[in-house]
Every structure is written in C-alpha cells, then in structure tokens.
N, C-alpha and C positions, 0 to 999 in steps of 0.2 A: 260159619260166615255165608254171606250169602254168594251165588255166583254171580248174577249184576245187580249192580245197587245204583243209581240215576238217583242224584242228590241236588235239586232246585233247577232242574233244567229247563232251557228256554230257549227254544230255537227259529229263527225266523226267514222269511224267504221275501228277500226285497226289505221293503217294508211291512211288511204283514209278519207277526208275531204268531204261529201258525203254533206252538206250544210255549205256554207262560208257569215257570215255577213250581215243576211235576217235580213229585222223587215219588218212588215206590223199588221192588226188590223184587229178585228172583231166585228161590234156594233150589241148591242142589236139586234134583230130579223132579223137580212141579212140574205140571202143565200149566202155568198163569195167560190168563188172557184180555187185553184193552177191549173193550167195547164202547160204544158212539156213535154219533151220529155223523153222517158224511163231513168233513171236514171237519173232523172235532180235534184232529191232531193226531190220528192215531200211528199213521203210515208214517208222519215225520217223524215221532219218537224213536220207530224201528230203525229207518235209515238213517236218524243220528248214532242208535247201539252198534250200526253196523259201517258207519261214520261214512258213511254217504253224505252227511248231510255236516254243517262242524256248528256246534253251539255258539250261543252267545254270553253263557253264562252257564254256570252249577258244573258237576264233575259226572261222568260217570268212571266205574270200577269194573272192572272184572277179574275172579280170581283172588281179587284184592291187590289188582296194580291197580294204574289212573291211565286209562286208556282215552280219556277225553281229548286229545291233541293226536291220536297214531292217526296212520295212513287208513283206507281201508283195506289193503292188501294183508297188512299186519293183523289187522283186525282178524282175516278170517286164518291167519298161518296160527295166531295167540287158543282159537278155537270157537270164533264165532263164523255165522252161516247165517245169510239169506236167502229165504224163497221167494223174490216177491211178487205184488201183485200185478195181476196182468201175466202171471208164469212167466213172458220175453224169455223163452225159449229160443234159443238160433236156428228159426225157420229153415233157411239154404244148408243145415249143418245136419250129421245123423246125428241120431239119438249118439252113439256110441260117440260122437266128437264131442255133443251136448255133455253126456256125462265127464269126459277127458276134463273137457275144461273148469268142472268141478274142482279138481281136482292139480288143478294149475299151479300153487304153492307147493303142492308136495312134489321133493325129492327119491322118496321111494318106490322106486318103477315095481316090482313084485307086490309092495303093501294094494298098487294100484289097481295091480290086473284082479287081486285076488279080491276088491272091491268091487269092481265089476263086475265081477260073479256077483257077490253079493246083492248087486240091486238088479239083477236078474233074477236071482229070483227071489226076492222079496216083491219085484213089480215082473210078477211073468210075462205083463201085456209088452213091456218095452225089450226084454229077453226075442221076441220074437221078433221086434220091427229095430232091433239094433241098426240094422245096417237102411232103412229106412228117415226120410227126410224129416226134422221134427217138424215141418210145417203142415204136415199132411195128417198128426195125429190128431185126434179125437183132443174136446177138450179136457176132460176128464186122463185122458192120458198124458198133454201139454203138462195136466196138474202133475201128474206121476211123476214124471219127466223134470219138471222142477224141483218136486222135494228129492229127490236121487240124484239131483246136482249139488244142490247145498249138503247132499252126508258124503260128495263124496271126497269134501274136505278133512271128513272125522271132524261136527265140532261138537263141543262143552254144550255149546248152546245153537240150538235151530231157531230163529225165527218164521213165523210163516205170515203171509201177508195174503189176508182172506182169499181161501183155500177154494172155500166152496164157489166165488166169484163165478156168475153164468152158466153153472154145472147143472143138469137135472137132478133130482133128487134122489133116484137110486146110488148117483156116483158122489155125492156130495156125502153119504151116508158112506159110501166105500172108503174115502178121503180121512172119513173123521176113525173109520175104524182105523187106519194107516198110522193117525194123529198117537190113540192108545199107546197099540200096538210096538209104535216106537219112544214111547216116552213107559213102559210097560220094563223095553229093552234095556232102559237108562240112561235116553238122551233129555235132556231137559227144554224146556220148549216154554218162547213167548209168541201168544198168536193174539192177530189182531183178524177179527172176523164180523163180517157183518150180520149172519145168523146168530144169533147174541143168545137163545135157549143155545142149540147145538156148542156154541163157544163154553158156556157156565157148566154145562155136562158132563165136557170134553178135560175138563179144566179144573184143580185146587183152590186155586183165589182170582179173582173176578178186578180190575179196574177200572172206572167211571170216568170217563172223561169226555166234556161239554167244553165248546167252544176253546181251545188250546188248556184246559183248567182240567185234575183232579175232583171231581167232587162227592164221590164216599169209596170206598173199597170194603171187601171181605172175601170173607168164604164163599168159595161160587152155591154152593148145597144152599148156605144160606139167603143169600141174594136172589136167586131165583121164584123166592118166595119174597122177599121186600116189596112192597107196594110201590116203592117208585121208581124199582128195575121195570115192576110187573105192565105199570103204564106209560114207562118212555120208553120201554124196548121187547116187550115181553107179547103188546096188545091183551094185555090185561085188567 
C-alpha cells in the first residue's frame, strides 16, 4: 500500500488553477521527486499534501486514511511534516526554540528531549549554535535547521521544498547527502527541487509537472537518460 496517494487533485489560487487533475503516489521508504519549471505547481502540490491548501477536487490518502479535509496540525500529528521553500525559520528565536516548535504537536517531553539531542548529533553545527538566533545562521545552516525542525515531529513522510535554493554548490552537496542518509535510515521523502539532476540522482522515482499537470513519470535512473527530460531540464 502506498504511504501517500494523490488522486485527481486540483488546487486553485483564487481564480487561477495551479494544479489540475494530478495523480501520484509515494511508497513507504521511497524518495520521490517532483520536477518542473517555476510555476508548474510543485509547491502547490506539497502545500496541499501538508494541508496548507484546500483542494477544489480530488483526494489525498495517507497510510490508507483520507486526509483531504483534515487541518494542517492534524496532518503533522499523523506523520506529515514539511520543510518549506525559503526555509522560513523564526529569525528572532534561537535554534533550540525553532526545533522545539517542530515538536509542538507532541506531548512526550522525554522523547522531545531525546530528539533534540539526536538533531544536535545529526547536525553538529546546530548543536554548536543552539542558543544563537536562527536569523544569524548561514543559508546552509538555516536549511539544516528547517529540515531538523520538520524531523522533530517524527514524520512518516517528509516534504522537502527546494532544499538547495540559494545555497553554494558545496553546501548543496551536503544537504543532498543528508537527504540520502535520512532515507537510508527509513524516512520517506517527497522532494521538490530546482536542480533536476541532483533531485533525480537522489530519488527512486520522478514526476514531471508542466503548467499544473503531470506530463510523464518513471524511475529516476531511466528519466535521467530520457530525451524529453534532458532537453527540458538537464541542458542536454
């Protein structure tokens, strides 16, 4: 059974239809990536899954449960967490405050403390800067914080929106190493990423969105050599 099933989903921004009639699935243990040009509907899709946006048609199922109409905080409670585009850390709060916010739906104080320690081990720079204001971190450190904050809810599905945006190439490689490690340790990931080649190298399957519609999909290793993808997204 897929962990996430999206069936004929349509989402509007006011009078603009941002996503139209798309269907996709993410199996447990996979990294699945969505690629496409700016404005294709990638972020809209993630925000619908995390319940930040309401669909006008279609359905969302998570672990067999219909989540199409549940509120965003309930989505977090059942295991969906998003690291948003632009990181969106709380700049005037400390690193630790940001991480604790990621666990706001949890009531297991001892478990939260354990996970804080785990995040500081996984992301040593965050541990070194735990009392530093998040707004004073570098871009790469803020991206690590955004991912760690999402992990604090213990998600079954991690939504990553443009994790490489605005980062230097060396930091981008580090972020993608983290994505691979998280998946190897059992986290299922739905990834939206502007760097199509990196995203496909780090994922099991790829969906291509164009103007709010899915145009094709397949195993990432195969699509890396697909002429349509090469010409449109990989500069081939």
